[in-house]
N, C-alpha and C positions, 0 to 999 in steps of 0.2 A: 374423599368420596365424591369425586367429580361427577360420577354418573349414576348416583343413587336413583333407583326406580326408572332409569332410562332403559328402553328395550332396544337391544342391539343384535343384529344378525352378523355372524362371522362365517364366511365360507372357507373351506379347506381347514376346518377347525380341529381335526382329529390329531394333528401332529404339527411340529415345526412352528412357524410364525403364527399360524392361525390358532393353534392350541395356546401358545403364549399370550396372544392378544385376548382370546376368550377368557383365560384365567385372570388376566390383568383387569379387564372390564368387570368381571365378577367380584374381584377383591375391592373394586371401587364402587360397588353397590348396584351395578347394572343387572338387569334381567337379560340373560344371554341365550341366543339361539345358536347352537353349534350345528354346522352343516358340513357334511362330507359324503362320499359315496357309500361307505360301508357302515352299517349300524353298529357292529361289534366294537370297532375302535372308537366310535363316537361315544358309546355308552361308557367305555372304559375311561375315556378322557373326562367325561362329565363326572364320573365317580371320583376320579383323582382330584379334579378341580374343586369339587364341593367338600371332600373330606368329611368332617363332622359338621359342616355348616348346613344352612338351609338349601337343600337341593331344589326346592321349588322355584328358584330363580334361574334354573338351567333347563333348557329344553333341547332335545336332539331331533334333527330331521335328516334322515338319509336321503340324499338327492344328488343326481348328476347334473351339474350346472350347465352342461352342454345340451340339455333337453329342456325345451320351452315349457312343457307341461310340469316338469319338476320345479322350475323357477316359480311358476304360478302357485303350485301347491305349497312351496316353501313360504311365500309371502302370506298366503291364506292361513296356513297353519300357525304362523307367528302371531298374526292378528287375533286369530281364534283363541290362542293360548293366553296371550298377555294383553289383548285389547287395544293394541296400538303399536307404533314403531317410531323410534327416534334416531336410529343410526344403522348404517350398513358398512361393513368392511368387506370389500371384494378382494379376497386374498388367494383363492384357489388358482392354481397355475399348472401349466403343462409345458414340458420342454423336451423335445427329441433332438439330441445334439448331433452336430455334424453338418457338412456342406449340404446345400439344398438337393444336390443330385443324389445324395445317399439316403434321403428320407422319402417315404411313400406319400402319395397324395392324401391318403387317409390320415397319416400322422400330421401332415401340414394342416389339414382341416381341423384336427383336434386342437392344435395349438391356437388357431384363430378362434375357434368356438369357445374354448375355456378361458383364454387370456384376454379376449377382446369382446366377442359377441355376448358372452354371459354377463360380464360386468355392465355393459351398456343396457341390455334388456332387463336385467335384475334391477338396476337403478331406476329404469322407467317404471317397472311394476311397483317398486317401493315408493315412488315419488308422491302419489296421492296420499299415502299414509303419513309420510314425512310432513307434507303440507298441512295435513289435518291435525298434527300434533302441536303441542305448545312447547315453549322454551327452545333452547339451542338444539339443533338437529344437524346431522352430518352424514357425508359419504366419504369414506377413505378408500382409495384404490392403491393396492400394493403393486407398484411398477418395478423399475430396475434401472441401474446405471446403464444397462444395455439399451434402455429407452432414451438415453441422452446422447449416445454416439453409436453409429452403425457398427455392429459386431459381426464380422465375417466368420463363418463357421456356425453362425446362429442367426441367419438372415431373417427367418420367419419369426422366431422368438423376439429378436430385436425389433422387428417391425410392429409386432403386437404391443410391445411395451412403449414404443414411440407413440402409437395411436392411443393407448390407454392414457398416457400423460396429456396428450392433446385433448382428448375427450374430457378429462378432469378439468383442465383449465378453461375450456370453452363452456362447460356446464356451470362452472363456478360463476362465470360472467352472466349466464342466463338466469341464475338464481340469486344474483346480487340483491341484497336488501330483503330477501325472503326469510332470513333466519336460518337458512340451510347452507352449510358450508360444504365445499367439495375440495378434497386434498389428494395429493399423490405422495406416496412414500417410495423413495428410490434407493434401495440398498445395493451394495456390491455383493460379493460372495458371502453367503451365510452358512454358518456351521450347522447344517442340517442334512438330512438324507438327500435332499434335492440336489446337493452338490457332492457331499461326502460319499454317497453310495455309487457315484459315477465319476470318481476322480480321474480315471484313465481317459474318459471322454471329454472332460472339461477343457475348454480352450485355455492355453497357457496364459494368455493375456488377462483372463478373468482373475486368476490367482495372483496377479501383480498388485491387486488392491487389498487393503487390510480386511481380513475376515471379521465379520460381526456375528453376533449370536442371534438366535430367534428372539430373545428378550430385548435385545437392542432394537430390533425392528418393531416389536410390539410396543415398546416405549414411544417410538416415533409415531406409531399409529394412534396411541391414546393422546399424545400431545397435539397431534393434528385435529383429532376429534374434539379436543378441549378448546383449542384456540383458533381453529379454522385456517391455520397457515397454509398457503397454497402448496408448498412442497417442502419435505425434509429429505435429506440424503445422507448416506453413510458409505464410505468416509467422506467428510466434507471436501477434503482436498481432491479425492477421486472424482467427486461430482464436478468440481471446477475444472479439473483436467479434462473430463469428458466433454464438457461444454466447449472448452477451448479447442479440443480436437475436432469437434463437430463443425465449429465455425471456420477452422483453418485446416482443411483436409491434408494439406501438405505437411503440416506439423505432425499430425497423427501418423502419417506414413513414416516420417523421419524418426519418431520416438518409439514406434511399434516394436522394432527388433529388441530394443533394450528392455521394454516392458515384458515381452515374451520370454526373454532369458530370465528375468526376475521371477516371473510366474512359473517357469519350468522348474526352477530351484525349489520354490515353495511346494509345488506339486510333488516333486521327488521326495521331499522331506515328509510330507503328509502320508504318502504311500508307504514309506519306510516305517513310520510310526504306527500305521494301521496293519502292517504285515506281521 
């Protein structure tokens, strides 16, 4: 029960990683605020998470994280309901796949707003309440291996995740000694609708990495919230390879064809299994 009576906001909490993280925090004693755009799926998630247990530790707030007023209302609603705030998980994400030239300016703006602007602004709005709380407090940002190495075919998404990791590390230094930790979680492909519902559009190289589950990522989120580690990644080998490819671009170009062939085989198998 690492998080008994801790108040935690989780964005993108109606499904996937956010849902798994919200349930894991709840199981470990936290009071959890579930945030997503639609009320219906949020209420269903809360009902399933609570089961026969005390649902008073769960609160749902329908909100679009791309809207500033929604972010303010989210924080105010959390403090009004539970009297304070101890943790924030910035998990909500948006990804419109394909080369930059194939995406509209509006789609590009949504990715920047949801993946980067919202976590930065929401963290800022939460900060006074985190500072006022006692005990260990945390911010965990869900980034991506795409934020460790430039991913062509997903330039804007990759850029937002690079920036989110940089924000996390810089803010961690700003808050050093304050009792507030800031961490990034950087998974590769995750077996959720975020990828599985768009298999035909997913870049082949993405699927060259070991697929993880939503619970795998949720476990990393809770571990970072618990120990304040700067970053966790999955798969670990994929994270090291991404860092090496970033530092040595020539190496990345050399091994990219082999990784794309491996990913294409994985994609074809997944598509066959789902057909």
